[in-house]
C-alpha positions as a Markdown table, in Angstrom:
| # | Residue | x | y | z |
|---|---|---|---|---|
| 1 | Met | -35.1 | 60.5 | -68.6 |
| 2 | Leu | -31.7 | 58.9 | -66.8 |
| 3 | Leu | -33.0 | 59.8 | -63.7 |
| 4 | Ser | -36.3 | 57.3 | -64.4 |
| 5 | Lys | -33.8 | 54.5 | -65.0 |
| 6 | Arg | -31.2 | 55.3 | -62.0 |
| 7 | Pro | -34.1 | 55.6 | -59.3 |
| 8 | Glu | -30.3 | 55.8 | -57.0 |
| 9 | Ala | -29.6 | 59.2 | -58.6 |
| 10 | Lys | -32.4 | 60.6 | -58.1 |
| 11 | Leu | -32.9 | 59.6 | -54.9 |
| 12 | Ala | -29.4 | 61.6 | -54.3 |
| 13 | Leu | -30.0 | 64.1 | -56.4 |
| 14 | Leu | -33.7 | 65.4 | -53.4 |
| 15 | Arg | -31.2 | 64.5 | -50.6 |
| 16 | Ser | -28.7 | 66.6 | -52.2 |
| 17 | Leu | -31.4 | 69.5 | -52.4 |
| 18 | Glu | -33.1 | 68.4 | -49.4 |
| 19 | His | -29.7 | 69.2 | -47.4 |
| 20 | Arg | -29.5 | 72.5 | -49.8 |
| 21 | Asn | -33.3 | 73.9 | -48.3 |
| 22 | Arg | -33.0 | 73.2 | -44.3 |
| 23 | Ser | -28.4 | 75.2 | -44.4 |
| 24 | Asp | -30.6 | 77.6 | -46.5 |
| 25 | Glu | -33.2 | 78.4 | -44.2 |
| 26 | Leu | -31.2 | 78.4 | -41.0 |
| 27 | Val | -29.3 | 81.3 | -42.8 |
| 28 | Tyr | -32.3 | 83.3 | -44.2 |
| 29 | Thr | -35.0 | 82.4 | -41.6 |
| 30 | Leu | -33.4 | 83.1 | -38.4 |
| 31 | Thr | -34.7 | 87.2 | -38.3 |
| 32 | Thr | -35.4 | 86.7 | -34.1 |
| 33 | Arg | -32.1 | 85.8 | -33.7 |
| 34 | Pro | -28.9 | 88.7 | -32.7 |
| 35 | Pro | -27.2 | 90.4 | -36.1 |
| 36 | Leu | -24.2 | 89.8 | -35.4 |
| 37 | Glu | -25.1 | 86.3 | -35.2 |
| 38 | Arg | -27.0 | 86.0 | -38.2 |
| 39 | Ala | -23.8 | 88.0 | -40.4 |
| 40 | Ser | -22.0 | 85.4 | -39.0 |
| 41 | Arg | -24.0 | 82.5 | -40.2 |
| 42 | Leu | -24.4 | 83.5 | -43.7 |
| 43 | Leu | -20.3 | 84.7 | -44.3 |
| 44 | Ala | -19.6 | 80.8 | -42.4 |
| 45 | His | -22.8 | 79.5 | -44.7 |
| 46 | Leu | -21.2 | 81.5 | -47.9 |
| 47 | Ala | -17.7 | 79.9 | -47.3 |
| 48 | Asp | -18.5 | 76.6 | -47.2 |
| 49 | Thr | -21.0 | 77.1 | -50.0 |
| 50 | Ala | -19.4 | 79.1 | -52.7 |
| 51 | Gly | -15.8 | 80.0 | -51.1 |
| 52 | Thr | -12.6 | 79.7 | -52.3 |
| 53 | Pro | -10.1 | 78.0 | -49.9 |
| 54 | Asp | -6.3 | 79.7 | -50.6 |
| 55 | Pro | -4.0 | 75.9 | -48.9 |
| 56 | Arg | -1.3 | 78.5 | -48.6 |
| 57 | Thr | -3.2 | 80.7 | -46.8 |
| 58 | Gly | -6.0 | 79.3 | -45.3 |
| 59 | Ile | -8.2 | 82.4 | -45.5 |
| 60 | Thr | -11.5 | 81.6 | -47.6 |
| 61 | His | -12.2 | 84.3 | -50.2 |
| 62 | Ile | -16.4 | 84.8 | -50.5 |
| 63 | Thr | -15.9 | 87.1 | -53.8 |
| 64 | Gly | -19.6 | 88.7 | -54.7 |
| 65 | Pro | -21.6 | 90.5 | -52.2 |
| 66 | Ala | -21.5 | 93.9 | -50.9 |
| 67 | Gln | -22.2 | 94.8 | -47.8 |
| 68 | Lys | -25.4 | 96.0 | -49.2 |
| 69 | Asp | -26.5 | 92.6 | -50.5 |
| 70 | Ile | -26.4 | 90.4 | -47.3 |
| 71 | Ala | -28.0 | 94.0 | -45.3 |
| 72 | Ala | -31.2 | 92.8 | -47.9 |
| 73 | Ala | -30.1 | 88.9 | -48.0 |
| 74 | Leu | -30.7 | 89.2 | -43.3 |
| 75 | Gln | -33.0 | 91.7 | -44.3 |
| 76 | Leu | -31.8 | 93.9 | -41.9 |
| 77 | Ala | -30.6 | 97.8 | -42.3 |
| 78 | Val | -27.3 | 98.4 | -44.4 |
| 79 | Ser | -25.9 | 100.3 | -40.7 |
| 80 | Thr | -26.6 | 97.7 | -38.8 |
| 81 | Thr | -25.1 | 95.4 | -41.2 |
| 82 | Glu | -21.8 | 97.1 | -40.9 |
| 83 | Asn | -21.7 | 97.0 | -37.5 |
| 84 | Ala | -21.8 | 93.8 | -37.2 |
| 85 | Leu | -18.7 | 93.1 | -39.5 |
| 86 | Arg | -16.8 | 96.0 | -37.8 |
| 87 | Thr | -17.1 | 93.6 | -35.1 |
| 88 | Leu | -15.9 | 91.0 | -37.1 |
| 89 | Arg | -13.2 | 92.7 | -38.1 |
| 90 | Tyr | -12.3 | 94.2 | -35.0 |
| 91 | His | -11.3 | 90.2 | -34.3 |
| 92 | Gly | -9.4 | 89.6 | -37.5 |
| 93 | Ile | -12.2 | 87.0 | -38.5 |
| 94 | Val | -13.1 | 88.4 | -41.5 |
| 95 | Glu | -11.5 | 91.5 | -43.8 |
| 96 | Ala | -13.9 | 93.2 | -46.2 |
| 97 | Arg | -13.3 | 94.3 | -49.7 |
| 98 | Tyr | -15.1 | 95.5 | -52.8 |
| 99 | Arg | -17.6 | 93.0 | -53.8 |
| 100 | Lys | -15.1 | 90.5 | -51.9 |
| 101 | Phe | -14.9 | 89.0 | -48.3 |
| 102 | Leu | -11.7 | 87.1 | -46.7 |
| 103 | Val | -12.7 | 84.6 | -44.2 |
| 104 | His | -9.4 | 84.4 | -41.6 |
| 105 | Asp | -11.7 | 81.7 | -39.1 |
| 106 | Val | -14.5 | 80.0 | -40.7 |
| 107 | Asp | -15.0 | 78.1 | -37.2 |
| 108 | Ala | -14.8 | 81.5 | -35.3 |
| 109 | Leu | -17.7 | 82.0 | -37.1 |
| 110 | Arg | -19.5 | 79.1 | -36.7 |
| 111 | His | -19.0 | 79.5 | -33.2 |
| 112 | Leu | -20.4 | 83.4 | -33.3 |
| 113 | Ala | -23.7 | 82.2 | -36.1 |
| 114 | Gly | -24.8 | 80.0 | -32.5 |
| 115 | Pro | -26.3 | 77.2 | -32.3 |
| 116 | Val | -28.5 | 75.7 | -34.9 |
């Protein structure tokens, strides 16, 4: 009812949904890209959309997904996902905990994610 009375609200909602769909497509449909790039893109996306930044430390907390969930979302083997996450941990970009990822450098994730 509100949307029928306020066409500008309807348009804003549709634009928001379209933006979200496009950003999700850039994460989940790039099956030809290398696993490190795909995992970096997913973690950067999660940091931007669902992450909780800590202003004191600059670390972004992503709560919820396990490595198995990331592997399933990216259609990768768990061992392949683990190798990609190991690389991110080695470089100090991400820290993995039980059902939580601590992102130390979101910009580095975006850089590893490659061009859009």
